[in-house]
N, C-alpha and C positions, 0 to 999 in steps of 0.2 A: 418484233414483238409489239402487240397492240394492248394499250391500257386505257380503260375508261375511267375518267377522273370525276368523282361525284362531289356535289356541294361546292362547286368552284366559286371562289371569290376572286376579285380582280387581282389581288396580291398573289394568289396562288399561281395563276398563269404567268404573271410577271416574274416570279421567282423560278418556276420550273422551265419555261421556254429557253432562257439563256443556258441553263445547265444541259438541256436536252440536245443542244448543238454538239455536245461532246459524246453523245450516244446515238450515232446514226441508225442503229438497228432498232431503236425504240420509237414508237409513235404513240402520242397521247391525244385522246379526244376529251374535251372538257364539257361537262354539263352542269347546270345549276341544281338539278334535283338531288335531294339527299338519298342516301342508300336506305332502302327498306324492302320488304318482300315484293311489293308491286314494281318498284323501279329497278329491282335487280334483273328483271326481264330485259332491260336495255342492254345488258352486258353480253348478250348472245353474239358470238363471233370474236370476243375479246379473250386474250390470254389471262388478263389480270384486271382487277378493279383497284382503285386508289380511294381511300376513305379517311375521314377524320374521326376523332374520338366520339363525336356526337351521332355517328351513324348507327343504324340498327343492323348489327351483324349477328343476329340470333339464328337459331336452327332453321327457321322457315326461310329466312333470307339466304342462308348458305345452301339450302336444298335447291332453291331457285337458281343460284349461281352454278351449282354442280350440274343441274339439268341442262344448263346452257353452255356447258363446257369450260367454265372458268376454273382455273386450277390454283390461282394465287390471289390473296387479299393483301394489299399493301396499306398499312396504317401509316399515315404521315404524321405520326405522333408517338409518344412513348407509352401512353396508357392503353390498356386493352381490356378493361373491365366490361366493355360493350360487346365483346366477342364470345360466342359459345365455342370455346376451344375444343371440347369433346366432340361436338358436332362436326367441326372442321376436320378433326382427325378421322372420324368415321367416313366422311365424304371425300377424303383424299385431297383436301384443300390446304395449301401452305399459307400460313399467316405470318407476315413479316412486319416489324415495327422499326421505329427510329428511337433506340433507347437513350441516346445522348446526342442531341443536336447542338445545343448551346446552353449548357447548364448555367453558365455565367448570366445569361439573359434572364432566366427565371429567378435566380438568386438576387440579382440586382433589383428586379421588380419587388421581390419580397422585402428587401431592405427599404426600398422606396415607400412601400405601403406602411411599414413600421414608422418611418420618419414622418410621413404625412399625417397619420392618425395621432401620433404623439404631439406634433406641433399644430395640428388642425389646419394644415396648409390649404385644404379644399375650402374651408370656411373663410380663412384669411383672404384668399384670392377673390372670392365672391363679395366679401365685405368691402374691400378696397375698390372694387369695380363700381360699387354703389356709393362711393365717397364716404364710407364708414371706416374711420381709422382707429376706432376704439380697440382695446385689447380684451374686451369681454369674451370669456369662454375660449380663449386661445392658449391658455397656459399649458405647457408640457413639462417634461422632466429631462434632465441630462441623461444621455445614453451611457456616457463614460462611467465606469464603475458599477454599472448594473449587471445583472446576470441574464444571459441569453440561453434559452433552452431550445436546442435543435432536435426535432423529432424526425429521425431518418437522416443518416449521414452518407448517403450515396453521393454522386457527383454534385447534384444541386445543393443538397444539405451541407456538403463539405465547403462549397464556395460561400454559402451563407455563414457558416462558422468562421471562415476567414474574414468576411466582411465585418462580422460582429467583433472579432478580435481587433480589426483595424480601428474600430470605434472605441477601443479601450474597454471592452466589456469582458467579464468573466464568461467563458463558454462551457456549458455542460450539454450533454447529449444523451439521447436514448435511441438505441438501435439493437435489434437482435444480433446483428453482425457488426462488430466494431471496426471502424476504419483505421488501420494502422498508421495512415498518413497524417492523422489528426492528433495522435497521442501526445505530441509535444505541448499542445495548448488546450486540448479538450479533455474534460473529465466525464467519463461515462457513468451514468447513475441509473437508478430504476425510474420507471415512468412516474411513480408517485413522488419520488424525490424531485424530479424535474418539474412537476406541476407545482410543488410546494415552494421551490426555490427561485423560479424564473420570474424576471420582470418582463421579459419578452419571450413568447413561445411561437416558434415558426415551424409549420408542418411541411415535411418533405418526404412523404412516404407513399407507396402505392395503395390503391383501394383493394382490400382483400376482405375475406370474412372476418379476419382478426382485427382489421383496422376500421371496419365500418362503424361509424358513430363512436369512434374512440374518444372524441370530445363530446361529452354528454353532461347532464346536470350533475352527476356524481363527480366526474373529473373536474368540472368547473368549480365545484365547491372546494376542491383541494387546492385550487390556485390561489396565489396571493391576491389581495385586493389591489386594484389599480394595475393589473397586468395588461400587456398588449398582446393580442392574439392575431397571427397572420397565417393565412392558408393560400398557397399557390399550387397545391397539388391536385386534390380531388375533392369536390364539394361534399360528398357523403362521408368524409372523415369526421365531419361535424354534424351533429343533430341540430338542425336549424331551430326547431321549436325550443330545444333546451338552451341553445345559444341566446335566443330572445329572452328566455326566462333569466339567464345569467346577466344579460345587459340590464334588464329591469331590476335585478338585485344590486346594480351598480358595481358589479365585479370588475369591469374592464375600464381601463383608461381609454383604450381604443381597440377596434377590430378592423383589420384590413383583409378583404377577400377578393382574390382574383377568380375564385371558383366557388360555387355554391350549389346546393341541391337542386334548385329549380331552374338551372341554367339551360337545360336541353332545348327548350323552346325559344330561348332568348339569344343564345350564342351567335354573335355576328349578324344579328337582325336588328333593323330599326323599328322599334315598337313604340316610338314616341307618341303616336296618335292612338295607341290602344288604351282601353280602360281595363286595368288589371285588378279586378274586384277582389279576387281571392289570393293575391300574390303574397307569399311570404317574403319575397325579395323587397316588395314595396314596404312591408312592415320593417324589415331591417333598415332600409334607407330612411325611415322616419326617425331613426335615432341619430343624435348629433355627433356621436363618437364612432360611427361606422362609415367606412369607405369601401365601395365595391367597384371593381374594374371589370373589363370585358373579356376575361380569359385571354389576356394579352401577354402573358409571361414569355411566350415564345416569339413575340412579334418584334424582332430586330432583323436588320438586313443580313447579319451573319448567320442567325439561326435559320432564317428562311432558305438561304443558300445551302446550308448544311442539311436541312430536311429534304430539299429537292435532290441533292446529290446522293444521299444515302437511300432515299426511296427508290430512285431509278436503279441504283446498283443492287438494291435488294431484289428488284424484279428480275434482273439478269441472273443473279446468284440463285434465286429460287427456281428459275427455269432450268438451270444447269444442275440443280440438286445439290448445290454447295451448302455446307453448314458453316455459318459465319458467327453465330451467336445472336443474330437479330431475329431468329425464329421465335414465335410465341408457342410455348409448349404447355 
């Protein structure tokens, strides 16, 4: 089986090649180009393509893949909002994803972001490097005894709930489908109740029509003053312009983002020499209580290995027509 691997980074090949030795019938060719209609032509002669969440897997791209005989799209990620699922069905292309590679990795980063923005660790680090040992603008709050609001209690949200419990926080949650494994220490509430009661709000839900811009100026106004907001799921869960307005209203103690709306052109690229004149990301970074990371929630050794193994197994399962639950429907 031949797979063309798009948008390859150094760590991708380092994590996939060792796993590949256990699958002698699978061959992967790596290219740096991102998936889009034009580069989809490169996949002629391959059984499958492997792409990340930043790829363009819209109808036009899928039509090019189908014309070139590609039958399988392998997403090396959990999210699939970049895929035209209906077009894939029409064209007979199977789309597979990695629904749970290392939920602990993402949850741990979410808690890390919450702690960093609370205690301004990014500012403290830079101050001390410049021999400034003053405590100006570094005051935070105790997490113990505060209320954590978890939006989405799938595997990642569940681990985040456990971490918050470990910090001695009261944990409340909102989800359309309650997780029975959390009932011992999590109280499910309405979204409005969660917004009003939480000192920390952490987002762990997929991007759908219902969740698009779920954090907007109206929901921000319902939050406590001095709330910490963390998003490690999908950037468009938050309306960036409304978030900026909320920050200017001094609603937030801190905001920690591993994902954000403008990230598509930035993810895993070095843009340090670029002049980003109209960047909303730059506007966010101008605030002293905002910390943005590089969509790195998945980036641990364990998660990368799990992504590689599941992706390759997905390819073989899809070729055999097996239904494993990893199909995107």
